[in-house]
N, C-alpha and C positions, 0 to 999 in steps of 0.2 A: 591451490591459490584462488580458484573461482569461488569456492565455498567460504573461504575466509573473508573475501571482499563482500560477497553476498550477505554473509552473516553480520558484518559490520553495518551494512545498510538496513538489514531487517531488524536489527536491534533498535535502531532509531524509528523505523516504520512501526514497530510494535509499541514503542513509547508514545509516538504521536497518535496512534490509533486509540490507545488507552486514554490519553488526554482529550482527544476529540470526542470519545464516548462520554466522558465526564462533562464536557462542554455541552453536548446535546442534552444531558440531564440537568443542565442549569448551573453547573459548577465551573466557573471560569468566565473570563471576558473575551470578547472578540479580539482585542489587541493582543492579549496575552497568548491566546491560542495561535494567532497569526505568526508569531515569532517562531514557535516550534515547528509549524508547518513549513515556513520558509526554510528553516535550517534543514529539515528532513528532505524537502524538495531539492535543496542545493546539494546535500550529500549524495542523494541518489542520482542526481544529474551528473555529478562528477564521476560517479561509477559508470554511468551510461557513456560518457565521453571516453573514459579509459577503455571500456570494453569495445566500443564501436571504432575507435581510432587509435588505440594503443599498440596495435601490431601484435606480434607473437608474444611479447613480454607480458601482455595483460592477461593472457589465458582465457579471455572472454570471447564471445562471438557476437555477431549482429543480433542473433536471436536473444541472447542474454540482455543485450543493450535495449532491444525493443521492449521486452517484458518489463525491464526496470524503468524505462521511460514512462510506461503507464502509471507507475507510482510517482515518479518525479512530477509529472504534469498534474496528477491528482492533488499533491500536497502544495504545489505552487499555486494552483487555482484556489484551493481552500484558503490558503494564507492570504491571497489577494482579496477574496470575497470577505473574509473575516476582517481584514484590515480596513477595507472600504465600507464595511457594514452593509453589504448587499443582502437584501431581503429575498428577492426573487432569484432563486437558484435553479430554475428549471433547465437552463442550458447545461449547467454542471450535472444535473440529474441525468440528462440525455447522454452526456459524455460517460457517465457511470454505466449506462445501459450498454454502450459500445464496449467498454472495458470488461464488463461482465461476460458479454458474448465472446470476447477475445480470450478471457481467462479460462473458459471451459476447455477449448481445444489445446490451449497451452498446457494445462494440467495433464491432458492425455499424452502430449508429446513428451513431457517430462516423465510420465509413467513409463514410456518406452525406453527411457534410460535406466530404469530400475530404481529411481528415487521415489519411493512410495510416500515418504514424509513431505517432500516438496510438492508432490502431486496433490496430497491432501491440503496443503497450504493454498495452492493455486485454486482449488475448488472451494475452499473456505472463503478466500478473497472474492471469488466469483459471486458467491451468495451475498457477501457484504456489499459489493458494488451494486448488485441487483437490489438490495435493500435500500441503498441510497437512491437508486433510480425511482423506486416506488415512493420514497419519502419526498424527494426533491423534484424529480421529473414529472411525477404524477400528482404531486402536491397532496400527499396523504399524511398530513401532520399528526393524525391520531396514532401513528406508529412511531413517533419521535422517541418516546421512552424505550420501547422495545429495540429500536435501532441503536439507541445510545448504549444500552446494556450489551447488545451483541457486538457493537464496535469495541467497547472496552474489553470484552472477553476475547475477541479476535486479536486485540492488541497484546494481551498477555500471552496467548499461544504463539503469536508471531515473534514477540520479544524473546521468549524461551528458545524457540527454534533458531533465531538469529544468534543468540548467545552461544548455543551449542555449535553452530556452524563456525562462528568466529573463533571459538576456543579449540576447534579441531575435534569435537566430539559428536559430530553429526553422523548417525549410524549408516547413512546411505551414501556418504561421500566417497 
């Protein structure tokens, strides 16, 4: 059950990462991208609530909920910044630094469960969040295109993994 719900959320995370990557490359408007970020943030937040407070029926844990909340807050913040047209995103960049630091040991803890695929995803996302820290927190705009392409590629990998999880074909489940 945990993988099915996680897969559903990651399918949307992959989609929004792909769209956000295109947005960074100049394809899309702030208002348009805000809608998908809000939707993905809401979907993942509902998963967080279910895992954190759903009791035994949810099959999730506070650890699952905490990790997923990192995503929820990321997409809600991106959506809010895009909708409001915020130019200075240094604070969000520093949040990405925090998330990158959190994602590395999270990947290791997941590795201890034997899920090599999800471990790889957590470490891929750690690199992505670190890239957003460099781009936004350190204001290194010269990396915008590279981060855009990396974001889009990470979105494809995430969406495929989410689809496999949701469909019941994740090899490490």
